[in-house]
N, C-alpha and C positions, 0 to 999 in steps of 0.2 A: 502494499499499500503507499502510495507516493506521498511527501509529505505535503500539507497542505500548503499553495501560493500565497503571497501576501500582496494584496490590492490594493496597487499605486495610486490608482486611478478614481479611487471615492473616501471619504470618509468613514470612521466605522461606526456604529451604533453598538448600542448593547448585544444583541443578537447576533453580530457578525462576531464580535470578540468571545463570546460563548462558543461558537459553531469552531472556530479558529483553534482554540485551544483542545476543545475536547477532540478534534481531528486532530493537534500535535501528538495527545495523549493516546490514542487509539492507535495512532504509527507508532510511538515509539512508548511502548508503557512499559517497558523496561527501563526509560530516563524518566520520564515527565507524570507527575502527580498534580493535580489539579483543584484547590480545597476553597471552601468558601470561607473567609474571616470572618463576614458579620452577612446580614441580610439587610439593607437602606428602608427609609422609610417610605419608599415606593416600593419595596419586597423585590429589588433587584440584589441578588448575589454581589457580595463584592468578592471577587478573584483572586487567590492566587496560586502562579503554577510554580510548581517544587521539583528542581531540578538537579539531580546528581547519577551518578553513577553508583547504584547499588550494592555492585559486588563489592567493592572497597569500606562496607559503611553506611549503616541509617546516616540521612542528611543533619541529622541533632551532630553526630562524631565528627562533624568537619567542620572547616572556617566558610562561615556564612554568609554570601554576597544579596545584599537587598536591591532590586531596581522597583523606583515606583512613578509612574506616569498619573499624567490627566487629574491632579487635583484641582486646578483650575478648569472653571467649565471649557471652555473654548479651546482651550491647548491640546485640541483634538491628531494631531500629527504625534503628538508624545506616545499616542498609543503604538502607531506604529513603528517606532524606535525599540521600543519594549517587545511588541511580538515580535520583529525583526531579530531581536538578541536571543528569543526564546525558540525560534526556527532556527538561527545559527546553532545553536548549544545540538541542535538534533541531527545536523548535516557530521557524518561518520566525518575523523579527518584525525591525525597524529598528535594536533596540538590541543583543540576544543577534548580530543578521548583524554589526554593525559587531564586536562584539569579539573573536568568532569569526577576524575579519579581522587581528586585531594578537597575540592569544592564544592559547595551545594550552591546551586539559585535559585533567589526565590522573589518570582516576577511577575509586579501588581502592574498588570497592563492599563488598567484602568481604577484608580482611588476615590474618582468621585462619578459612580455610576449616574447618578438621578440627575446633576447637573449637568454632565456632558450630554445626555439624553434630550437635556431642554435647551440645551445649547444648539445643538443640530438640528433638531424635529421642528424650533420653533424660531430657530436664532432672535431668544430673548435675553437682556444686557444681565448677564450672569458671571460675578468670580466665581465664587464655590455654591454658594448657596444664598438664595434669596428668600425672606419674609415677606411677608402683603404686611400692608400697617392701614388701617382704618385712619385716614388722617385729612382732617378738612383743604380740599383742593387739590387732596395726594393723586399723585397719577399712578394706576395699575397698568403694568403691562398686559397688552392681549392685542392680537390678529384684527384689527377691525373690518377688514374688509375679506377674508376670506381666501387671503393667497396663500398661505400656508405659513407667511414670518412676519414677527416683530420686528419692523420696519423702523423709520425716524421720523417723525411728524417735523414740520418747519411751515408758520406762516407769517406773512410780513407784520411789521411792529415796530414803529419808529422807536421804539424803547430800548428794541430787542438784541441781544448780547453777541449776536453772531452776525456776517456781513460773506457774502459771496468770495472765491475765492478769486483775486487780479487776471488770473489767466484761466480762470472757466468755472463758470457761474453753478454748474452743479456741486459745488464742493464748500462746504461753507468751515470757516475761520472764526475765532473769536475776535471780538469786534475790540479794537485798539480807537484810539483818537482818530489818529490820521483817515480813518476809512470814513467816504459820505455816503455810503448803503447803496441800493434800499437794505435796510436790517429787519432782520428773522429771529423769532423763538425757534429752540430746535432741543426738540426733547424725544423720548423712544416713544414709538406707536403705543397707545393708549385708553383706557376711559380715565374722565375724572372722576373721581365722587367727592363729592359734597362741593361741587363747584361751585365759587361766590363772584366769577369773571375776575378775581386776579391771575397770574399768571400759575399752570399747575408745577408742580414737582414734582420727582420720584422718590417716594416713598419708602417702597420698603428698604427694611434692613438687610445691607450686604455683610456676608460672611466671608472672607478669606482663609480660608485654612492653611492657609501657607503663612499664619499671623497664628497659628491656635497651637503649636506646641511648646513645651512647660518654659524651655530655656528663653529666658530676661522677656519672657510674657508681659505686655501692658494692659490695661485696660481699654476701650475704643475710643476712650477721648485724648488716647494718646495715641494707639496704635489703631487705625483706622482697621475694622475689619476682623477684632481677633475676637468676638465672642465672649460668652459671659465669665468665661474661665478658662484654662486649656484644656483641650480636649473635649469640650463642652457639645459638640459634634457629634452625633453617636458613631458613624463611620471613622470619625476619627482618632476616639476614645477607642473604638476599635481593634485600627492600625497602631497603636500606641501600646496596649498589651498586648498582641499579640508579637510587636517588638521585643517589647520586654520578658514575652515567655519563649525568647530566642538570643538566648545567651553568646550563640556563638557567632550571629552576626559581627564582622572588623569591617566590612567593607559597605558603604549606600551609596545609592546615586539617585536620583529626581530628578526627573527629563519634566524641560517647562517653552512654552513657545516666547520669544522676545529676542530683542536685537539678541544675533547670534553668539554665543561668548561660552566659555566654560568656567563656572564659577566655584570658589574656595570659600570657606569660613575666613575672616566671621562675617556676619550682619548686620554687628552692632560693634565691636570695637574694633582699634586700628593694631593693626601689625606689632607695633613694640608694647601690647600691651598681655599676647598670646607667646606663650614658650617659642622662644627663639628656634629651640631642634623642630619644632612642630609645623613651624612657619614655612623651616628647608623644606620638609619633606610634602608640602603642601605645592608649595612652590612646583620643586621637579616631579611632579606627578602630574600636577597641574598642565606644567611645561609640555610635558608627553602627551597632555591629555591636548592640548594648544592644537600641536604637530600633527596628532593623528585626525583631528575635525577639521584642521584649518578654520575653526572659532580661536581668535583673543582671549587670552589667561586674565581674570579679575580675580579679586576678593567680591565678597556679596556685596559688600558697602562700596568699595570701589565702582562697581557696573550700576549702583543706582545713585550714585553721587552725580547729581547733574547739575544743568547752569543754574538752577538756582538753589538747590537745597546740597546740603549734604547731610541725605538719606541713611538713618538706622530703622532697618525692618528688627520689629520685637518677635519674638516668640518664632522666630525664622527655622524651616526644619537644619541648616547646614548645624546651627548654635546646637539646637538641641541636639543632632547627630558628636556633635566634636564636643563642647563643652558636657553637657549629661551625661555621655556614655562611652565618650575615649574613643568613638569607632573614625576613619579619615574615611572623607564625608566631600562628595561635591553634586553641584548639580549642570549639567548642560542644558543652555539655550538654543532651539534648534532654529531659534530666528522667526521671521514673519514677512508679510508682504512686500514691505519698504525694503527688506535685505534682497528679497526675488525680484523688485525694480531696480537694483544698483545701489543702495543708498547702505553705508557702513554702519556699522554699530557704535562706531565713533562719532558719528555724523551726528548721530541720535543723542547720544550722552550728551554731546555738548551743545546740542543747538535749544536756543531761547524758547520757550511756547507757540512766538511768533513763527520762527522759521519751521519748528515741530509740522503744524498748521499749513504753513506752505508747501512743505515736502508731500502732503497728499496728490501732488499736480503728477511726481514721477511714479505713484503708484496707481493713478485711475490712469494713464499716458500705457503703461503696462499692459492694468486690465484690457482697456480696452481694446489694443494691438492682440492679447491671446484672447478674449474670446472668454474671459475666467470667469467671466457672473460674481466680482467680487465685489460690486454697483448697481445698482439699481434704480432707473431714472425716476425722476419727480413725476409725480403724477396726483391729480387733484381730488382731494374726498373730501365730503361731508360728516365733517366730527358728529359727534351726536351733541357735546357739550360745548366744543370750540367753534364748531361752524367749518367759513370753509378752509380748508390745511391741504397741504400735500405732504406725499407717502414717498419714502424714494430712503438713498442715500448706501450708505457700507450695509457688506453682509458681514458682521459680526466674526463670526467664526473664520469668515477666508481670509479676512484683514490678517487676523491675529494669529496666523499660521503660513509657515512658508508656502508656497506652489510644491501641490501634490507634485509636479514633473520632477522638481528637486530631491523628492525620497530617498528615492534607491543611492543615490552617491551621500546625502546625511546620514541614510542609516548607516551604510559601509564604514562611516569616519565614526557613531558612538557606537558599533557594536567593537570596532577596535578599541576604541579608549576604555569600553567597558570590560572588556577581554583583561587588559592588560593589569587595567583597574584590580581586577579581581585574582587574577596571577602572582599578584603580590604577597599573597595570601602568605600568613609563619605557617610552617608544616613541620611535625614533631614525626623523628626517627627514634629508635629504641634498640639498642644491639645491648645482647645479654652474655656474659662470662660467668662462668663457675667453675667452683673450686674445689675439693674434696679432702675431708681429714680425716683422721682415726677417729671412730667411734662415730661414725654413721654421723657426720656434721659437716654440712655445705655452704660456702659460701656461696651467693649469687652477686652478681655485680652489675647495675645495669648503666651505660649509658643514653640520658636522652638529650636530642641533640634540635637545635631550630631550625631547619634546613632554607626558610622562609625569607623573603626580601623586606619582611614586617617583624619586629620585636614580637614577641607572642603579648602584648598589652595594645599595641596596632601603636601607638602615639604615644607620649609621654603625659598626654590630659588622660589617656587612660590607665597611667600606672599610680595616680593619684585618685582612682576611684574602689571603693572600696568591692564595689562590683563587679570589678574587671578580676577574677581570680585567676593567681597564677599557674604555674602546672601540679600537678601531682602524681605521682611515681609508687605506683601500688605493686604487694606481690601474695600472692592466698595461693596459700601452700594447699597440695593433694590431701586426701584423706589418709587419715594415719600419720601423717608429719606434723612438726613440733617448729614451732615458729619461735626461736632461740630470742631474737631480734626484739629493741622492745616495740619498736612499734611497726605495721605495716606497712602503712603509708607514709613518703615524705612529704612536703609542701615543701618546693625549690625553688620557688618565686618565679618571675618571666624569665624569659632567654632572650638574647641580643639575635639581631637578626643574622644570617645565613650559615653562623656557624656557632651561636650560642649555647654552653652546654653545662652539664651538672648531671657526676655519680653518686651513686648512693650506692649503699649493699646491704644484706640478712645475712644473716645466719639460720640454719636448717637444719633439725635430726631428722631423719627418715631418709625414706628413699620412695623415687615414685616421680609425679611429674608436677610444678609450679607453674604459674600464669603470670605475670608480669605486664603491667601495664604503664601508660604513660596518658596523662590527660591531660587538655584547658581548652576550654569553651571556643575561643577565638584562632586555638592551634589545631583541634582536631584530636582524633585518640590514633594511639600508637601501642600497637598488643604484640607480644610475644607468647603463644601459648604453648605447651609441652614441651617447655625447659628440665629436662629429663635429671632429676639426682641419681645418680647409680647406687 
C-alpha cells in the first residue's frame, strides 16, 4: 500500500488531516500510531501522530521530539509542513531509519482544529478562538450575503479612518493627515447588535493561544489575547498536560506563518539575560536552521521588534519550553503572501505602519497576475442596520499563508531543519564488564556514555530544573542471587554531550544472569540483559 500523497494545491480541513494520518498509520503501522489528545468544544479530536521504530523500544523510552502546527487559526499551511515531516519519516531510508531507532517523534498537525475550520470554511477574522459578546453597537461576524465567506465591509464616511491606496482604490490604508479622501469605515462583514447609529466595532473577545503558555504569562490588560489564566483554553490545557506527561521531550518545534524566519528564545528577555552557553547553542542550531530553510534567524523578541515598539510576547511557547522545561525549542515562520509577492521579512519588520499599508500593492498585483483568489472585488450590499455598504477585500487565510505553489520547497527546508534538530538528541550507550572472585562473588562494572550531540539535560537551563532528572544506572540480580553492594541503583547525574560518561559497579554473590539498565528521560534507555555470572 503506497504512502498517501500530500496535496499542495489546497488547504486541508480537519477531515483531510484525519484521512491523511489514518492512511499513514495503515501504510506504516509498525511506525505510526495516531492518538487523540483531547476532544475540542466542537467535538473534533485533537490528534497526535507518534512515529518511531518499536524494534528498539517504546516511544516513552527514547528521546522525544514534538512538532506542533496551526495554533493560530489562519496559519493553515503549517499543517502541510507537519504532515510532510510525518510522511518523510515513513519513507524508508538509511538516515531516517537510523533516527527512528533512537528518537520518538510526536507530530500535532493541527493544534487548533475548531479555529482552523472556522478560518477555512468561513474566512472569519479569528486569531485562535473568539467569543461573541453582547455589547451595545457591537459587530458580530456573519456571512450576510450567503457567499460562504465573511469578507470586509466598507462604506463612505467623511470621518472614516481609512482611505483608498493611491495606486489602487480597491485597497484600504489607514488614514493619515495628508490624505485627501474619499474616506471609509472598514470592519469585518457582520451584523450589528444594538445598533444606535454610531460606528460599529468588532466586539468579540479574541484569545491568542500563543500567549497562553505559563512562562511570563500576563493578564489581558498587559498581553492581549492571554485568556483568563495560563492554559485556560481547554485544548491548551490538554496539550500542556500531555507535554508534562512526556518527560522524554528534549526538542520542540512550533510552526507558524508570518514573515518567514527561524525563531529562537527568548520572547521576553534579551540574550544578555539568558545563560550564555544556551544562547550560543540556540544561535548555532538556529543558524543551521536558517541555512536549511533559507529563512533568516531571529530571537522571538528581535522578530517582533518593529518600527514602533520593542515587543515582548508574554506567555509565549518558546519561553515556556525553554524557561520552564529546559528544552531546545524553536519556531519556524513559513512566510505569508507578502513574501510570495517578493517582500522580505526584514522589510516588513522595519516598515512604518504607513509603509506596511502601502506594501499591499505588491501583493494585490501578484494576486491579480496569478489569479490566486486572495482578494474579492468590492460589490454593493444593502446592510440591514447600516444601509448601503460594499463587501469585499482580502481573503484572510490566503493572505496569511505563503502561496500554495511554494509549499513543496518550503516543506523540504522545514523537514531538513527538523530532522537535523531531532538528530541532536542525547543518546545513552551501556557497556558492562564482569570479574569473578573466590566464594562465588562477582564484580559487575558498567560504563554509561552519552554519544548524542546534546548533554542529557539538553540545556544549561534544564540542569537547573528539579524536574529534569539525570541518568540512573541499575542492576537487577537474577533469582537466587544476592546483591552485596549497598544500592542497586546509582544516580550519576547528567552526562556531557558526545562522550560524557560515568562508571559504576556492584558486587553480587551467586551464579546466574543479571540485567543492567541505564536510563534518562531525555536520553532514552540502554539495557544489557543476560549478563552471565558463572
